[in-house]
N, C-alpha and C positions, 0 to 999 in steps of 0.2 A: 428687906431692902427699903430704901428711902421712899417716903410718900411723894416726894417731889417729882418722881417719875410720871405722875399723872399729868404734869405740865406738858408732856410731849404727846399725849393722846390727841387725836383729831376728833373734834366734836361735830363731825359731819357724817352723812350717811355713806356707807360703803355698799357696794353691790358685790355679792359673792356669786360666782357662776358655778353651778353644779353641772359638770359635763362629763360624760362617760360613754363607753361603748358597750351595748348589749350584743348578744350574738347576731341579731338580725340588722339592727340599725342604731344610729346614734340617738341618744335621748338627752335633752338639755332642759335644765330648770333654772330659772333666775329668781332669787329671793332677796329681800332687802333686810339689812341688819344695821343697828347702830354701831359705830366704831368702838372696838373694844369688847363688844358682846360676843360670847363664845357660842359655837354651834353645839347643841346638846346631842351627843351620839350614844346610842346603845350598841354594845358589842357583846353578845352572849358568849360566855366561856363554856363550851360543851365539847363532847366527843372524846377522842383519845387524849392521853397525856401530852403527846406531841402537838396536837391541835390546840390544846389549852396553853401550851407554851408559846405558840405563835400568837394566839389571841392576846396573851399577857404582854408580849413585846409590842404588838401593834397598839394596844391600849395605852401603854406607857409613852410610846412615840407621839400619839395624838395629844395626850395631856401636855407633854413637854412643848409641843409645837406652839402652844398658846392660843390656837384657834378653836380648840375643842374642849368640851367639858363632858366627861364620861358619865353616863347615867347608870346608876346601880340597878342590878336586876332585882326588881321588887316582887316578882311573881315567878312561878314555875314556868319555864319556857323550854319546850322540847323541840325547838327548831331544827337542831342538828340531826335528830333521829327521825322526825316526822316530815320535815320540809314545810310544815305549816307555819305561817307567820301571823302572829296575833297583833296586828297593828293597833287595834283599839287599846289593848292593855299597855303596849309600849307608849302610846300617846298619853295615857293616864300616868305613866311613870315619868313623863316629862321629856321623852325623846322626840327630837325633830327628825333625826336620821337614824335608821337602823342599818348596821353593818353585820354581815354574816360571813364567817370563815369556815370552810369545810375542807378537810384534807383526807387523802387516801394514800396510804403508804404501800409501795410495791417493791419489795426487796430493799435495796439501799437508796431508792429514790422516793420522792413524794410529789403528789400533785395537789395543789391547793386552789380552791375556787373562792374568790372574794366577790361580794355583792354589796351594793348600797341601795337603800330605799328611802324615799320621802315618806315618813310615817303618816302624815295627814292625808296623803293621796294613795298610799299603798303602791307607789310607782317605783319601779326599778330604774335607777339612773346610771348604774355602773355594774359591769360584770367582766371579770377577767380571770383566766387560769394561769397559775404560776407553777413551774416545775423546777426541781433541783434535788441535790442530795439530802436525804433525811438527817444526815449527821450535821448539817449546817442550816437549821431552821431560821436562825437569826437573819440570814441573807434574804430569805423569802419574806420574812416579816417586815424587814426594812423596805423592800420593794413595794409591798402592799401599803405600808404606811405612807410612803411618798406618793403613790398613785391615788390614794384616798384624799390626801390633802390637795393634790393637783385637781382632782375632780370637784372638791368642795370650795376651794379658794382661788384656783388658777395659779397657785404657787407650788413649786416642786417640793418644798419642805426640806428638812435637814437630816432626816432619818438615815440617809446613806452616807453622810459626811463622817469625817474622822478628825481626830485631834492628835497632833504630835506634841510631845512634851518630854521633860527630863525627870528622871527618878533616880534615887540613890539606893534602890532596893537591893542591888548587888554589892553595895558598899562603895561603889564609884558612880558618879553621875553619868548616866547613859541616856540615849535617845530611844523613846518608845512611840508607838502609834497604837491608838485604840479607837473603838467606835465612839461616836459623839457622846454617848451616855455612860461611858466608862467601862464598857464590856470589851472582851476580846483583846487584851493587851498583847502587843508583839514588840519585842526588842529588835531594833533594826541596825544597831551598831554593836560591835563586839570587841573592840580594842580595850585593853586595860588602862584606860586613861579618862580624864574628865572630858565630857562633851556637853555643849551648851547651845542655847538659842536656835532651835530648829525653825525653819521657814519653808513653806510649800511653793512648788512651781505651780503656775496657773492651771496646768492640766492634771495636777494631783499625782503625778508619776514620780516626782523627785523631791528630795528634801535637802536644803542647804543648812549647814550647821558649823559650829566652831569646835575643833578638836585639838587636844593637847597631845596627839599621837607622837609628834616629833619632839615633844618636850616644851614646845612653844605653841601659842594659839594660832592655828591655821584654819582656813575655811575649806570645807569639802562639800561636794554635791554627791548624793547617793540616790541611785534608782531603787525604788521600793519593790519592783518586780524581780529584777535580776540580782539585786544586791551589789551591782557594780558601783564603784565610787571613784572619784578623782579629786585631786587637790586643786582648788581653784586659785587660792591666794596663800602664799607663804613668804611674804616679804619680811625683812628684818623688823622686829618689834611686834606690835599688835595687829592681828588680822581677825576681825570679829563682826558680829551683827549683820550677817549676810541676809539680803532680802531680794527675792525675785521681782522683776518688773512685771506688770500685768500682761505683757506680750510674751514673757518668758525668755526674751533675748538678752536681757541684762540683769546684773545683780548690783544693788547698792550695798556698800560695805564701809567699814571704818578701818583705816590703816594709820599706823604711827610711823611709817617708814621715813617720813620727811620731818619728824620731830614729834609734836603733840598729835593726839588722835584727830583725824580729819575725815570728812565725808568724801567718798569716791564712788564712781560708777564704772563697771567694766562689763564686757560681753561675757556670756556664759562659757565661751571657749577660752577665756583668760586674756583676750586681746582688748585693745582700745581702752586702756585705763585712763580715766579722766578724774581730776581732782575738782570737787565742787566748792569746798570751803578753804579759806586761807586765813585762819585766825590764830590768836595766841591761847584760845580757850580749848576745852575738850568737847568734841562732838560724839554722839552715839545714837544708837537705836533708830536707824532709818526705816521709814515705812512709806510705800508709794501711794499716791492717789489712784483711784480706780481707772482714770483715763491715762495714767502713765506720764502726765505732764509735770507733776510736782512730787516732792518728797518731804514728808514730815520727819523731823529729827529732834534730838535733844542737844542743847548747847548751854554751857555755863558762862557765856560771854558777858552776861549782865551781872555776874557774881553768884548766881545760883542756877541750878538746872531748870530750864524752861523749854516749852515746845515751840519750834520754829518751822517754817515752810520755805523751801527753796525750789526754784525751777529745776527740772531734771537736767537741764543743759547748763546750770550754774547761774551765777549772778547774785544780786542782792537777795537777802532772805528776810522774811517777815515774822515777827514774834506773834504767836497765836494765843498763848496763855497770859492773861492780864492780871490774874489773881494767884496767890499762893507763892511760897518761897521755894518749893521743891516739887517740880512737875516732870514726869518722865514716862517712858514706855508708850509712845504714841502708836495708835493703829487706826488707819482710815477705814470707815465703813464702806462696804462694796457699793452702796448707792451714792457715795460721795458727800453725804450730808453732815456726817459727824466724824470727829476724831475722838476715840476713847483713849484715856491716859490715866496714869496713877499720880495722885497728888497727896502730899503730906499735909493732913489737916488735924489740928489738935493732937499732934504727936503720933498719929496713925496714918498709914497709907490707905487711900480710898480710891475707888474707881469712879471716874468722872466722864461726862460727855461734853464735848466742845462743839458748839454749832459753828460750822466752818464759815458761814456767811456773817453771823452777828458776833461771833466770839463769846457768846454767852455760855456759861458752864452750868451743868446740872450734876449734882452728886448722886451717884447710883448706890453707894454703900450706906450702911446704917451707922458706921463709926465704932462698932464694937470690937472689930478685929483689924489686922493689917491685910488689906486687899491690894494686889498689884498684878503685873504681867497680863493685862487684858488683850484679848484677841477676838475679832468679830466672826460670827457665823456668816455664811454666804447670803443669808436672808436679811442681813442688816437689822435683825430684831434681837438676836441672842448674843451674849458675850461670855466667853470662858475666861476665868481668871484664877489666880492663886490666892487662897486665904490662909493666913498663918494664925493659929491659936494653940495654946498649950505647947508652944515650941515646935509644932509640927505644921507642915504645909500640905494642903489638899487642894484639889481643883473643883471649882463650882461653875455652873452656868446660870445666867440671870436673863430673864425676859425683860427687856427695857420698857415694854408696853405696860405690863401689869406688876412688875417687880418680883415675879415668882422666882424663887431660888432653888436650885437642885444641886446637891453635892454628888459629884461623879467619881471621886476617889476617896477611899477611906482605909488607911492602913497605918502601920507604925513607921512608915518611911516618908520622905519629903518628895512631893511632886511640884514642879515649877516650869516656867517658860512654856506655857501652852500655846499652840498655834493651830487654829481651826482651818481645815482644808477648804479650798475654794469651791469644791463640789463633791 
């Protein structure tokens, strides 16, 4: 990804708080690191095959988080079997923190003990037991990953988050949900029709999307636990681009019932429909600010698609993108500082960041492929997007702090319209 991402690094000191609970009392450690510097963590892979699988998932989660750099095991470590920790050797290997994971399976269940130690002091700073079905070790691994990051950085992490997206693997574009790293796909819709543009409710329990079930584009809301769904908007013409408000009480959407596509807001029960824009142009792709006061959207009122912002109650709207002839797919970062969008640059779509205050833009993509459909992770650090190369589209995530890129889908089908869950 582009080296220009370095411009958004903070060259000040950050304080990472290492906090966790041991069996008897809380133990806290405060250490100081430069912004962007990663914590060097050792996590020995030992024990049963199931234990190694959990370790592998936790290691991957920590690497993707952007806060950790995993230290390779450079010597024979028999921690799992002996319980002895060789802090001296781990220190020589470059580890600042040592994590251990030990699991015991009993029938169809598994108990997993996770611990963290400061290598230089040999001090235990975190200890917790996890239990669950042995057939679903990923769930336990995700919980461990999140807790480790919480203990090390004070942030929850993204290991337990999910991504909704569209795939044509059945021959028809359907809505799927998967773990944030591309594992555990689950198709959530079953009609034999095109379905597009999924968006999450703030509690992560529901998905809003556009479906051609009736033969026309209508908007539905579906509960992921029960599978129950209901049609929210089915006006004459276009019903598309549904987006939940941050409080979950409203949905922004685009309707063409009064002529050309315009921006509207309505309650999630289908009441209180309000029209926000009244133009002769085409509006699309609404995305709420995290405080729920504004909505970013796309309009071609100036002759080409550009990003604008309007109050959630309507009124005048402000153009945000000042460069580029084709800018689309805005998504507001959860911390409110950025709007990511797709811009056509030198004939290819690229992922960009827009500073909400200054309107300065930063190109995230390297320009080799077409990148679009960006969506923020809840940590405001990672973005998932679609990349098209060799006539196929796959999903990638990028860390905007260091530019690290991870491909999370890879098959002979097209994946698109990714939406990162809010938690």
